[in-house]
N, C-alpha and C positions, 0 to 999 in steps of 0.2 A: 147434188149434194152441197155445192158451194152456195147456191142460191138459198138453200134451206138454212145454212149457217149464217148467211148474211141477214136473212129475215129474223132469225132468232136474236142476233146481235142488235139489230135495229129495234126490235120489240123490247129487248132487255134494257136498252138505253132509254127508250121512251118510258118504260115503267119506273126506272130510277129517277128520271126527271120529274115525273108525276108524283112519286112518293116523297121526293125532297120538298116539293112545293106544299104538300099537305103537312109535312113535318114542321115547316116554318110558319104555318098559318095560325098557330095557336097564339092567342093574345089574352091578356087578362090583367087585372089590377090586384095588387097585394095591399091589404090594409093591415097595419100592425097596431094592435090595441095593447098598450102597456100602461102600467100604473105610473103616474107622474113622479112618484117618489124614487123610481129607479135612477133617474138622472141625478138626484140628490145623493143617493147611495154611491153612485160611481164617483162623484166629486169627493165624497168623504174617503173613499178607498184610495183615490189618487193622493190625497193629503197624507194618509197613513203611510203610503209607500215612500213618501219623501222623508220620513222620519229617519235621521241618521243614527239615532241611539237604539234602534231596534236590534235586539240580540239574536234574532233569528236570521240575520244577514251575515254575509261573509265580508271580511275586510282583508287588505293586504298591508302588512307592515314593511316599510322600506327603510326606516331608520330608528335607532335606539341609542341615545347618548345625551350630550349637553344641549343647551338652548341654542347656541349659535350654529351648531351642526344641524339641528332640526330646521332652522331657518334656511340654511343653505340647501338642505335636501328638498324642502318645499319649493324653493326657487328653481332648482335643477329639474325637479319633476314637472313643474308647470311649464318650463321651457321645452321639455321633451314630449310631454303627453298632455293633450288638451281634452281627452275623452273623460277623464276622471278628476275629481277634486281631492287634493291632499289636505289633511288637517293635522295639527299637532295636538298631542294630549300629554299631560304631565301625570306620570305615575312615579311617585318618589322612589328613587332619587333621579330618575331619568325622564327625558322628553322622548316621546315616540311619535313618529309620523305615520299616519294611517291613510290608506287610499281606498276609495270606492265604497260602495254599499251594495254588494252583489246578492241577488236573491238565491242563486243556486251555486253549488260548488263548481259546476261545469263552467258557468259564467266567470267565476273567480279564477279558475285554472287558465282559461283563455287569456284573461287580462294578465295574469302572472307571467305567462310565457313571453308576452311583449315587454313587461316591466323588467324582467330579469336581465334583459339586454343592457339596461342602464344601471340597475340596482341588483347585483347578483345575490345579495344576502336577503332579498325580499322573501316573505312567506305568507301563507294564508292562515287566517284564524277567525274565530268567532268571539267577539268581545263579551265579557261578562256583564251581567246586568248591574 
């Protein structure tokens, strides 16, 4: 009985080794045929995504007040966070400091969680056109 189990084990091991060699033996070449204009379209899309004035994006406001306070907020933000760029915007009668250009609300929420540690009054919004 033991010799039968040993023979079955050896035969099973041999079959596994043989099957694994056949499984790895497949080789081939992949050729991708695509229109040359696709690369151009991708470049255009990248440029469109860089547009800071796109109203379909989310931003975080970290400051609302006078000009000197806005400058201070931008400096403090730049010292604390290097992942996002802060910009000031004038909407009479106040200066506002906005951060980021987030594609999704989830992305903005994750950033807000980090930013609130330094700027507790920060909030997410979508700018008007």
